[in-house]
N, CA, C, O and the ligand as a Tripos MOL2 file, in Angstrom:
@<TRIPOS>MOLECULE
protein
  265   263    67     0     0
PROTEIN
NO_CHARGES

@<TRIPOS>ATOM
      1 N           0.8370   -1.2110    0.0000 N.3       1 MET1
      2 CA          0.0000    0.0000    0.0000 C.3       1 MET1
      3 C           0.8690    1.2580    0.0000 C.2       1 MET1
      4 O           1.7370    1.4540    0.8500 O.2       1 MET1
      5 N           0.6040    2.0500   -0.9430 N.am      2 THR2
      6 CA          1.3700    3.2990   -0.9740 C.3       2 THR2
      7 C           0.4210    4.4810   -0.9230 C.2       2 THR2
      8 O          -0.5330    4.6010   -1.6910 O.2       2 THR2
      9 N           0.7260    5.3040   -0.0160 N.am      3 LYS3
     10 CA         -0.1150    6.4990    0.1000 C.3       3 LYS3
     11 C           0.6230    7.7110   -0.4510 C.2       3 LYS3
     12 O           1.7280    8.0500   -0.0290 O.2       3 LYS3
     13 N          -0.0080    8.3160   -1.3670 N.am      4 ALA4
     14 CA          0.6020    9.5320   -1.9080 C.3       4 ALA4
     15 C           0.3380   10.6940   -0.9460 C.2       4 ALA4
     16 O          -0.7910   10.9780   -0.5460 O.2       4 ALA4
     17 N           1.4110   11.3230   -0.6150 N.am      5 LYS5
     18 CA          1.2600   12.4450    0.3120 C.3       5 LYS5
     19 C           0.9930   13.7170   -0.4670 C.2       5 LYS5
     20 O           1.7190   14.0830   -1.3910 O.2       5 LYS5
     21 N          -0.0360   14.3460   -0.0720 N.am      6 LYS6
     22 CA         -0.3510   15.6050   -0.7500 C.3       6 LYS6
     23 C           0.4740   16.7450   -0.1680 C.2       6 LYS6
     24 O           0.4840   16.9900    1.0390 O.2       6 LYS6
     25 N           1.1340   17.3990   -1.0350 N.am      7 ALA7
     26 CA          1.9370   18.5330   -0.5720 C.3       7 ALA7
     27 C           1.0410   19.7380   -0.3830 C.2       7 ALA7
     28 O           0.3510   20.1950   -1.2950 O.2       7 ALA7
     29 N           1.0830   20.2250    0.8320 N.am      8 LYS8
     30 CA          0.2520   21.4040    1.1070 C.3       8 LYS8
     31 C           1.1160   22.6530    1.1370 C.2       8 LYS8
     32 O           2.0160   22.8090    1.9630 O.2       8 LYS8
     33 N           0.8100   23.4980    0.2350 N.am      9 ASN9
     34 CA          1.5150   24.7740    0.2470 C.3       9 ASN9
     35 C           0.6810   25.7870    1.0250 C.2       9 ASN9
     36 O          -0.4180   26.1690    0.6240 O.2       9 ASN9
     37 N           1.2300   26.1890    2.1120 N.am     10 LYS10
     38 CA          0.4740   27.1360    2.9230 C.3      10 LYS10
     39 C           0.6200   28.5400    2.3600 C.2      10 LYS10
     40 O           1.7120   29.0990    2.2640 O.2      10 LYS10
     41 N          -0.4890   29.0580    2.0080 N.am     11 VAL11
     42 CA         -0.4850   30.4180    1.4930 C.3      11 VAL11
     43 C          -0.9250   31.3660    2.5890 C.2      11 VAL11
     44 O          -2.0250   31.2300    3.1250 O.2      11 VAL11
     45 N          -0.1000   32.2990    2.9180 N.am     12 PRO12
     46 CA         -0.4750   33.2530    3.9590 C.3      12 PRO12
     47 C          -1.6980   34.0510    3.5420 C.2      12 PRO12
     48 O          -1.7780   34.5690    2.4290 O.2      12 PRO12
     49 N          -2.6230   34.1330    4.4400 N.am     13 SER13
     50 CA         -3.8600   34.8200    4.1190 C.3      13 SER13
     51 C          -3.6170   36.3000    3.9040 C.2      13 SER13
     52 O          -2.9160   36.9570    4.6740 O.2      13 SER13
     53 N          -4.1950   36.7900    2.8740 N.am     14 LYS14
     54 CA         -4.0100   38.2130    2.6020 C.3      14 LYS14
     55 C          -4.8980   39.0750    3.4750 C.2      14 LYS14
     56 O          -4.8100   40.3020    3.4770 O.2      14 LYS14
     57 N          -5.7400   38.4040    4.2020 N.am     15 ARG15
     58 CA         -6.5980   39.1770    5.0980 C.3      15 ARG15
     59 C          -5.8060   39.6880    6.2890 C.2      15 ARG15
     60 O          -6.2210   40.6130    6.9870 O.2      15 ARG15
     61 N          -4.6990   39.0870    6.4970 N.am     16 TRP16
     62 CA         -3.9160   39.4310    7.6770 C.3      16 TRP16
     63 C          -2.9190   40.5250    7.3900 C.2      16 TRP16
     64 O          -1.7940   40.5120    7.8900 O.2      16 TRP16
     65 N          -3.3270   41.4350    6.6120 N.am     17 LYS17
     66 CA         -2.4460   42.5750    6.3860 C.3      17 LYS17
     67 C          -2.4570   43.4600    7.6210 C.2      17 LYS17
     68 O          -3.5030   43.9350    8.0630 O.2      17 LYS17
     69 N          -1.3150   43.6600    8.1410 N.am     18 LYS18
     70 CA         -1.2500   44.4020    9.3970 C.3      18 LYS18
     71 C          -1.0200   45.8790    9.1680 C.2      18 LYS18
     72 O          -1.2170   46.7100   10.0540 O.2      18 LYS18
     73 N          -0.6090   46.1740    7.9830 N.am     19 TYR19
     74 CA         -0.3460   47.5780    7.7290 C.3      19 TYR19
     75 C          -1.0210   48.0170    6.4460 C.2      19 TYR19
     76 O          -1.0860   47.2920    5.4530 O.2      19 TYR19
     77 N          -1.5060   49.2050    6.5140 N.am     20 LYS20
     78 CA         -2.0820   49.7740    5.3110 C.3      20 LYS20
     79 C          -1.2850   51.0200    4.9520 C.2      20 LYS20
     80 O          -1.0370   51.8770    5.8000 O.2      20 LYS20
     81 N          -0.9090   51.1070    3.7560 N.am     21 VAL21
     82 CA         -0.1790   52.2870    3.3310 C.3      21 VAL21
     83 C          -1.0860   53.1350    2.4530 C.2      21 VAL21
     84 O          -1.4890   52.7360    1.3610 O.2      21 VAL21
     85 N          -1.3870   54.2940    2.9590 N.am     22 SER22
     86 CA         -2.2120   55.1860    2.1670 C.3      22 SER22
     87 C          -1.4480   56.4880    1.9750 C.2      22 SER22
     88 O          -1.3110   57.2940    2.8950 O.2      22 SER22
     89 N          -0.9640   56.6680    0.7750 N.am     23 GLY23
     90 CA         -0.1770   57.8590    0.5090 C.3      23 GLY23
     91 C           1.1350   57.8060    1.2760 C.2      23 GLY23
     92 O           1.9270   56.8800    1.1010 O.2      23 GLY23
     93 N           1.3590   58.7820    2.1080 N.am     24 ASP24
     94 CA          2.5870   58.8100    2.9020 C.3      24 ASP24
     95 C           2.3610   58.2230    4.2780 C.2      24 ASP24
     96 O           3.2960   58.0480    5.0590 O.2      24 ASP24
     97 N           1.1130   57.9240    4.5600 N.am     25 LYS25
     98 CA          0.8030   57.4520    5.9070 C.3      25 LYS25
     99 C           0.8110   55.9380    5.9820 C.2      25 LYS25
    100 O           0.4370   55.2340    5.0440 O.2      25 LYS25
    101 N           1.2440   55.4780    7.1170 N.am     26 ILE26
    102 CA          1.1180   54.0450    7.3630 C.3      26 ILE26
    103 C           0.0860   53.8520    8.4580 C.2      26 ILE26
    104 O           0.2680   54.2900    9.5940 O.2      26 ILE26
    105 N          -0.9750   53.2040    8.1030 N.am     27 GLU27
    106 CA         -2.0350   53.0080    9.0800 C.3      27 GLU27
    107 C          -1.9390   51.6120    9.6610 C.2      27 GLU27
    108 O          -1.9070   50.6060    8.9520 O.2      27 GLU27
    109 N          -1.8960   51.5990   10.9630 N.am     28 ARG28
    110 CA         -1.8650   50.3000   11.6150 C.3      28 ARG28
    111 C          -3.2730   49.8540   11.9280 C.2      28 ARG28
    112 O          -4.1480   50.6670   12.2260 O.2      28 ARG28
    113 N          -3.4730   48.6020   11.8590 N.am     29 GLN29
    114 CA         -4.7870   48.1000   12.2110 C.3      29 GLN29
    115 C          -4.9580   48.1630   13.7070 C.2      29 GLN29
    116 O          -3.9830   48.1880   14.4590 O.2      29 GLN29
    117 N          -6.1920   48.1890   14.1280 N.am     30 PRO30
    118 CA         -6.4660   48.2490   15.5550 C.3      30 PRO30
    119 C          -5.8570   47.0690   16.2850 C.2      30 PRO30
    120 O          -5.9550   45.9220   15.8490 O.2      30 PRO30
    121 N          -5.2320   47.3770   17.3950 N.am     31 SER31
    122 CA         -4.5810   46.3030   18.1470 C.3      31 SER31
    123 C          -5.4660   45.8810   19.3120 C.2      31 SER31
    124 O          -6.4310   46.5580   19.6660 O.2      31 SER31
    125 N          -5.1140   44.7690   19.8820 N.am     32 CYS32
    126 CA         -5.9220   44.1950   20.9500 C.3      32 CYS32
    127 C          -5.7430   44.9910   22.2420 C.2      32 CYS32
    128 O          -4.6140   45.2400   22.6650 O.2      32 CYS32
    129 N          -6.8280   45.3840   22.8590 N.am     33 PRO33
    130 CA         -6.7610   46.1310   24.1100 C.3      33 PRO33
    131 C          -6.2570   45.2810   25.2660 C.2      33 PRO33
    132 O          -5.7820   45.8060   26.2730 O.2      33 PRO33
    133 N          -6.3600   44.0100   25.1200 N.am     34 LYS34
    134 CA         -5.9060   43.1240   26.1960 C.3      34 LYS34
    135 C          -4.4300   42.7980   26.0480 C.2      34 LYS34
    136 O          -3.6660   42.8320   27.0130 O.2      34 LYS34
    137 N          -4.0490   42.4820   24.8250 N.am     35 CYS35
    138 CA         -2.6650   42.0770   24.5980 C.3      35 CYS35
    139 C          -1.7600   43.2850   24.3880 C.2      35 CYS35
    140 O          -0.5390   43.1930   24.5200 O.2      35 CYS35
    141 N          -2.3710   44.4070   24.0630 N.am     36 GLY36
    142 CA         -1.5780   45.6000   23.8810 C.3      36 GLY36
    143 C          -1.1290   45.7630   22.4400 C.2      36 GLY36
    144 O          -1.4320   44.9380   21.5770 O.2      36 GLY36
    145 N          -0.4080   46.8340   22.2000 N.am     37 PRO37
    146 CA          0.0660   47.1060   20.8450 C.3      37 PRO37
    147 C           1.0030   46.0180   20.3620 C.2      37 PRO37
    148 O           1.7810   45.4600   21.1360 O.2      37 PRO37
    149 N           0.9220   45.7280   19.0990 N.am     38 GLY38
    150 CA          1.7530   44.6600   18.5560 C.3      38 GLY38
    151 C           0.9110   43.4540   18.2210 C.2      38 GLY38
    152 O           1.2230   42.6880   17.3090 O.2      38 GLY38
    153 N          -0.1530   43.2980   18.9670 N.am     39 ILE39
    154 CA         -1.0820   42.2100   18.6610 C.3      39 ILE39
    155 C          -2.2810   42.8180   17.9600 C.2      39 ILE39
    156 O          -3.0340   43.6070   18.5310 O.2      39 ILE39
    157 N          -2.4290   42.4370   16.7430 N.am     40 PHE40
    158 CA         -3.4780   43.0540   15.9520 C.3      40 PHE40
    159 C          -4.7230   42.1850   15.9200 C.2      40 PHE40
    160 O          -4.6950   40.9750   16.1420 O.2      40 PHE40
    161 N          -5.7960   42.8630   15.6350 N.am     41 LEU41
    162 CA         -7.0660   42.1550   15.5740 C.3      41 LEU41
    163 C          -7.3420   41.7330   14.1360 C.2      41 LEU41
    164 O          -7.1360   42.4980   13.1940 O.2      41 LEU41
    165 N          -7.7990   40.5380   13.9960 N.am     42 ALA42
    166 CA         -8.1560   40.0480   12.6740 C.3      42 ALA42
    167 C          -9.4510   40.7050   12.2420 C.2      42 ALA42
    168 O         -10.3930   40.8420   13.0230 O.2      42 ALA42
    169 N          -9.4780   41.1010   11.0070 N.am     43 GLN43
    170 CA        -10.6400   41.8030   10.5020 C.3      43 GLN43
    171 C         -11.6410   40.8140    9.9470 C.2      43 GLN43
    172 O         -11.3400   40.0140    9.0620 O.2      43 GLN43
    173 N         -12.8120   40.8930   10.4820 N.am     44 HIS44
    174 CA        -13.8890   40.0870    9.9280 C.3      44 HIS44
    175 C         -14.9830   41.0120    9.4410 C.2      44 HIS44
    176 O         -14.9040   42.2350    9.5560 O.2      44 HIS44
    177 N         -15.9760   40.4000    8.9090 N.am     45 LYS45
    178 CA        -17.0320   41.1850    8.2820 C.3      45 LYS45
    179 C         -17.6840   42.1410    9.2770 C.2      45 LYS45
    180 O         -17.8700   43.3250    8.9920 O.2      45 LYS45
    181 N         -18.0180   41.6210   10.4180 N.am     46 ASP46
    182 CA        -18.7450   42.4630   11.3620 C.3      46 ASP46
    183 C         -18.0960   42.4760   12.7410 C.2      46 ASP46
    184 O         -18.6830   42.9330   13.7220 O.2      46 ASP46
    185 N         -16.8820   41.9660   12.7890 N.am     47 ARG47
    186 CA        -16.2290   41.9560   14.0880 C.3      47 ARG47
    187 C         -14.7130   41.8800   13.9120 C.2      47 ARG47
    188 O         -14.1980   41.5770   12.8360 O.2      47 ARG47
    189 N         -14.0300   42.1660   15.0070 N.am     48 MET48
    190 CA        -12.5850   42.0320   14.9980 C.3      48 MET48
    191 C         -12.2100   41.0020   16.0490 C.2      48 MET48
    192 O         -12.8300   40.9120   17.1080 O.2      48 MET48
    193 N         -11.2040   40.2450   15.7410 N.am     49 TYR49
    194 CA        -10.9140   39.1040   16.5730 C.3      49 TYR49
    195 C          -9.4230   39.0160   16.8740 C.2      49 TYR49
    196 O          -8.5880   39.1410   15.9790 O.2      49 TYR49
    197 N          -9.1040   38.8030   18.1370 N.am     50 CYS50
    198 CA         -7.7200   38.6210   18.5270 C.3      50 CYS50
    199 C          -7.4120   37.1250   18.5830 C.2      50 CYS50
    200 O          -8.0270   36.3750   19.3410 O.2      50 CYS50
    201 N          -6.4670   36.7180   17.7810 N.am     51 GLY51
    202 CA         -6.1380   35.2960   17.7180 C.3      51 GLY51
    203 C          -5.3470   34.8330   18.9240 C.2      51 GLY51
    204 O          -5.1030   33.6380   19.0940 O.2      51 GLY51
    205 N          -4.9510   35.7690   19.7520 N.am     52 ARG52
    206 CA         -4.1010   35.3910   20.8740 C.3      52 ARG52
    207 C          -4.9220   35.1450   22.1340 C.2      52 ARG52
    208 O          -4.7850   34.1150   22.7920 O.2      52 ARG52
    209 N          -5.7800   36.1140   22.4550 N.am     53 CYS53
    210 CA         -6.5530   35.9670   23.6860 C.3      53 CYS53
    211 C          -8.0290   35.7630   23.3700 C.2      53 CYS53
    212 O          -8.8690   35.7110   24.2680 O.2      53 CYS53
    213 N          -8.3240   35.6500   22.1000 N.am     54 HIS54
    214 CA         -9.6950   35.3860   21.6470 C.3      54 HIS54
    215 C         -10.6460   36.5110   22.0020 C.2      54 HIS54
    216 O         -11.8430   36.3140   22.2150 O.2      54 HIS54
    217 N         -10.0730   37.6790   22.0570 N.am     55 TYR55
    218 CA        -10.8990   38.8400   22.3100 C.3      55 TYR55
    219 C         -11.6660   39.1800   21.0350 C.2      55 TYR55
    220 O         -11.1140   39.1800   19.9350 O.2      55 TYR55
    221 N         -12.9370   39.4670   21.2130 N.am     56 VAL56
    222 CA        -13.7650   39.8110   20.0540 C.3      56 VAL56
    223 C         -14.3590   41.1890   20.2660 C.2      56 VAL56
    224 O         -14.9500   41.4850   21.3050 O.2      56 VAL56
    225 N         -14.1880   42.0010   19.2760 N.am     57 GLU57
    226 CA        -14.7880   43.3230   19.3390 C.3      57 GLU57
    227 C         -15.7320   43.4830   18.1720 C.2      57 GLU57
    228 O         -15.3520   43.3580   17.0080 O.2      57 GLU57
    229 N         -16.9660   43.7600   18.5130 N.am     58 MET58
    230 CA        -17.9510   43.9000   17.4530 C.3      58 MET58
    231 C         -17.7970   45.2540   16.7800 C.2      58 MET58
    232 O         -17.6170   46.2870   17.4240 O.2      58 MET58
    233 N         -17.8730   45.2060   15.4920 N.am     59 LYS59
    234 CA        -17.8330   46.4680   14.7700 C.3      59 LYS59
    235 C         -19.1910   47.1470   14.8550 C.2      59 LYS59
    236 O         -20.2060   46.5460   15.2060 O.2      59 LYS59
    237 N         -19.1550   48.4110   14.5210 N.am     60 LYS60
    238 CA        -20.4210   49.1410   14.5250 C.3      60 LYS60
    239 C         -21.3520   48.5330   13.4890 C.2      60 LYS60
    240 O         -21.0260   48.4210   12.3070 O.2      60 LYS60
    241 N         -22.4680   48.1630   13.9550 N.am     61 GLN61
    242 CA        -23.4150   47.5380   13.0520 C.3      61 GLN61
    243 C         -24.4260   48.5440   12.5500 C.2      61 GLN61
    244 O         -24.8530   49.4620   13.2500 O.2      61 GLN61
    245 N         -24.7740   48.3260   11.3390 N.am     62 LYS62
    246 CA        -25.8490   49.1700   10.8120 C.3      62 LYS62
    247 C         -27.1460   48.7880   11.4930 C.2      62 LYS62
    248 O         -27.3870   47.6300   11.8340 O.2      62 LYS62
    249 N         -27.9480   49.7760   11.6720 N.am     63 GLU63
    250 CA        -29.1930   49.5160   12.4010 C.3      63 GLU63
    251 C         -30.0470   48.4820   11.6870 C.2      63 GLU63
    252 O         -30.3530   48.5680   10.4980 O.2      63 GLU63
    253 N         -30.3920   47.5410   12.4650 N.am     64 ARG64
    254 CA        -31.2350   46.4940   11.8940 C.3      64 ARG64
    255 C         -32.5940   46.5420   12.5580 C.2      64 ARG64
    256 O         -32.7140   46.8190   13.7510 O.2      64 ARG64
    257 N         -33.5650   46.2820   11.8040 N.am     65 GLY65
    258 CA        -34.8920   46.2370   12.3910 C.3      65 GLY65
    259 C         -35.1490   44.8680   12.9520 C.2      65 GLY65
    260 O         -35.9350   44.0850   12.4180 O.2      65 GLY65
    261 N         -34.4710   44.6000   14.0370 N.am     66 ALA66
    262 CA        -34.6040   43.2700   14.6090 C.3      66 ALA66
    263 C         -35.7070   43.2640   15.6440 C.2      66 ALA66
    264 O         -35.9810   42.2280   16.2490 O.2      66 ALA66
    265 ZN         -5.6500   39.8200   22.5500 Zn       67 ZN67
@<TRIPOS>BOND
     1     1     2 1
     2     2     3 1
     3     3     4 2
     4     3     5 am
     5     5     6 1
     6     6     7 1
     7     7     8 2
     8     7     9 am
     9     9    10 1
    10    10    11 1
    11    11    12 2
    12    11    13 am
    13    13    14 1
    14    14    15 1
    15    15    16 2
    16    15    17 am
    17    17    18 1
    18    18    19 1
    19    19    20 2
    20    19    21 am
    21    21    22 1
    22    22    23 1
    23    23    24 2
    24    23    25 am
    25    25    26 1
    26    26    27 1
    27    27    28 2
    28    27    29 am
    29    29    30 1
    30    30    31 1
    31    31    32 2
    32    31    33 am
    33    33    34 1
    34    34    35 1
    35    35    36 2
    36    35    37 am
    37    37    38 1
    38    38    39 1
    39    39    40 2
    40    39    41 am
    41    41    42 1
    42    42    43 1
    43    43    44 2
    44    43    45 am
    45    45    46 1
    46    46    47 1
    47    47    48 2
    48    47    49 am
    49    49    50 1
    50    50    51 1
    51    51    52 2
    52    51    53 am
    53    53    54 1
    54    54    55 1
    55    55    56 2
    56    55    57 am
    57    57    58 1
    58    58    59 1
    59    59    60 2
    60    59    61 am
    61    61    62 1
    62    62    63 1
    63    63    64 2
    64    63    65 am
    65    65    66 1
    66    66    67 1
    67    67    68 2
    68    67    69 am
    69    69    70 1
    70    70    71 1
    71    71    72 2
    72    71    73 am
    73    73    74 1
    74    74    75 1
    75    75    76 2
    76    75    77 am
    77    77    78 1
    78    78    79 1
    79    79    80 2
    80    79    81 am
    81    81    82 1
    82    82    83 1
    83    83    84 2
    84    83    85 am
    85    85    86 1
    86    86    87 1
    87    87    88 2
    88    87    89 am
    89    89    90 1
    90    90    91 1
    91    91    92 2
    92    91    93 am
    93    93    94 1
    94    94    95 1
    95    95    96 2
    96    95    97 am
    97    97    98 1
    98    98    99 1
    99    99   100 2
   100    99   101 am
   101   101   102 1
   102   102   103 1
   103   103   104 2
   104   103   105 am
   105   105   106 1
   106   106   107 1
   107   107   108 2
   108   107   109 am
   109   109   110 1
   110   110   111 1
   111   111   112 2
   112   111   113 am
   113   113   114 1
   114   114   115 1
   115   115   116 2
   116   115   117 am
   117   117   118 1
   118   118   119 1
   119   119   120 2
   120   119   121 am
   121   121   122 1
   122   122   123 1
   123   123   124 2
   124   123   125 am
   125   125   126 1
   126   126   127 1
   127   127   128 2
   128   127   129 am
   129   129   130 1
   130   130   131 1
   131   131   132 2
   132   131   133 am
   133   133   134 1
   134   134   135 1
   135   135   136 2
   136   135   137 am
   137   137   138 1
   138   138   139 1
   139   139   140 2
   140   139   141 am
   141   141   142 1
   142   142   143 1
   143   143   144 2
   144   143   145 am
   145   145   146 1
   146   146   147 1
   147   147   148 2
   148   147   149 am
   149   149   150 1
   150   150   151 1
   151   151   152 2
   152   151   153 am
   153   153   154 1
   154   154   155 1
   155   155   156 2
   156   155   157 am
   157   157   158 1
   158   158   159 1
   159   159   160 2
   160   159   161 am
   161   161   162 1
   162   162   163 1
   163   163   164 2
   164   163   165 am
   165   165   166 1
   166   166   167 1
   167   167   168 2
   168   167   169 am
   169   169   170 1
   170   170   171 1
   171   171   172 2
   172   171   173 am
   173   173   174 1
   174   174   175 1
   175   175   176 2
   176   175   177 am
   177   177   178 1
   178   178   179 1
   179   179   180 2
   180   179   181 am
   181   181   182 1
   182   182   183 1
   183   183   184 2
   184   183   185 am
   185   185   186 1
   186   186   187 1
   187   187   188 2
   188   187   189 am
   189   189   190 1
   190   190   191 1
   191   191   192 2
   192   191   193 am
   193   193   194 1
   194   194   195 1
   195   195   196 2
   196   195   197 am
   197   197   198 1
   198   198   199 1
   199   199   200 2
   200   199   201 am
   201   201   202 1
   202   202   203 1
   203   203   204 2
   204   203   205 am
   205   205   206 1
   206   206   207 1
   207   207   208 2
   208   207   209 am
   209   209   210 1
   210   210   211 1
   211   211   212 2
   212   211   213 am
   213   213   214 1
   214   214   215 1
   215   215   216 2
   216   215   217 am
   217   217   218 1
   218   218   219 1
   219   219   220 2
   220   219   221 am
   221   221   222 1
   222   222   223 1
   223   223   224 2
   224   223   225 am
   225   225   226 1
   226   226   227 1
   227   227   228 2
   228   227   229 am
   229   229   230 1
   230   230   231 1
   231   231   232 2
   232   231   233 am
   233   233   234 1
   234   234   235 1
   235   235   236 2
   236   235   237 am
   237   237   238 1
   238   238   239 1
   239   239   240 2
   240   239   241 am
   241   241   242 1
   242   242   243 1
   243   243   244 2
   244   243   245 am
   245   245   246 1
   246   246   247 1
   247   247   248 2
   248   247   249 am
   249   249   250 1
   250   250   251 1
   251   251   252 2
   252   251   253 am
   253   253   254 1
   254   254   255 1
   255   255   256 2
   256   255   257 am
   257   257   258 1
   258   258   259 1
   259   259   260 2
   260   259   261 am
   261   261   262 1
   262   262   263 1
   263   263   264 2
@<TRIPOS>SUBSTRUCTURE
     1 MET1         2 RESIDUE 1 A MET
     2 THR2         6 RESIDUE 1 A THR
     3 LYS3        10 RESIDUE 1 A LYS
     4 ALA4        14 RESIDUE 1 A ALA
     5 LYS5        18 RESIDUE 1 A LYS
     6 LYS6        22 RESIDUE 1 A LYS
     7 ALA7        26 RESIDUE 1 A ALA
     8 LYS8        30 RESIDUE 1 A LYS
     9 ASN9        34 RESIDUE 1 A ASN
    10 LYS10       38 RESIDUE 1 A LYS
    11 VAL11       42 RESIDUE 1 A VAL
    12 PRO12       46 RESIDUE 1 A PRO
    13 SER13       50 RESIDUE 1 A SER
    14 LYS14       54 RESIDUE 1 A LYS
    15 ARG15       58 RESIDUE 1 A ARG
    16 TRP16       62 RESIDUE 1 A TRP
    17 LYS17       66 RESIDUE 1 A LYS
    18 LYS18       70 RESIDUE 1 A LYS
    19 TYR19       74 RESIDUE 1 A TYR
    20 LYS20       78 RESIDUE 1 A LYS
    21 VAL21       82 RESIDUE 1 A VAL
    22 SER22       86 RESIDUE 1 A SER
    23 GLY23       90 RESIDUE 1 A GLY
    24 ASP24       94 RESIDUE 1 A ASP
    25 LYS25       98 RESIDUE 1 A LYS
    26 ILE26      102 RESIDUE 1 A ILE
    27 GLU27      106 RESIDUE 1 A GLU
    28 ARG28      110 RESIDUE 1 A ARG
    29 GLN29      114 RESIDUE 1 A GLN
    30 PRO30      118 RESIDUE 1 A PRO
    31 SER31      122 RESIDUE 1 A SER
    32 CYS32      126 RESIDUE 1 A CYS
    33 PRO33      130 RESIDUE 1 A PRO
    34 LYS34      134 RESIDUE 1 A LYS
    35 CYS35      138 RESIDUE 1 A CYS
    36 GLY36      142 RESIDUE 1 A GLY
    37 PRO37      146 RESIDUE 1 A PRO
    38 GLY38      150 RESIDUE 1 A GLY
    39 ILE39      154 RESIDUE 1 A ILE
    40 PHE40      158 RESIDUE 1 A PHE
    41 LEU41      162 RESIDUE 1 A LEU
    42 ALA42      166 RESIDUE 1 A ALA
    43 GLN43      170 RESIDUE 1 A GLN
    44 HIS44      174 RESIDUE 1 A HIS
    45 LYS45      178 RESIDUE 1 A LYS
    46 ASP46      182 RESIDUE 1 A ASP
    47 ARG47      186 RESIDUE 1 A ARG
    48 MET48      190 RESIDUE 1 A MET
    49 TYR49      194 RESIDUE 1 A TYR
    50 CYS50      198 RESIDUE 1 A CYS
    51 GLY51      202 RESIDUE 1 A GLY
    52 ARG52      206 RESIDUE 1 A ARG
    53 CYS53      210 RESIDUE 1 A CYS
    54 HIS54      214 RESIDUE 1 A HIS
    55 TYR55      218 RESIDUE 1 A TYR
    56 VAL56      222 RESIDUE 1 A VAL
    57 GLU57      226 RESIDUE 1 A GLU
    58 MET58      230 RESIDUE 1 A MET
    59 LYS59      234 RESIDUE 1 A LYS
    60 LYS60      238 RESIDUE 1 A LYS
    61 GLN61      242 RESIDUE 1 A GLN
    62 LYS62      246 RESIDUE 1 A LYS
    63 GLU63      250 RESIDUE 1 A GLU
    64 ARG64      254 RESIDUE 1 A ARG
    65 GLY65      258 RESIDUE 1 A GLY
    66 ALA66      262 RESIDUE 1 A ALA
    67 ZN67       265 GROUP 0 **** ****
């Protein structure tokens, strides 16, 4: 029995851009209030998430008629 091993090429997610360059400015993404500067929050559709301490910060939501 021979098992072919699938080679997995890990592609770094482009969502994890920690810096934004706009013109001459370098904008840093919001960092985690718990872990402090240096630990950035992952950007999600409606929330931000810290992969280190699992802190979640909800983004401002548009008013929903819930
Ligand atoms: Zn954190």
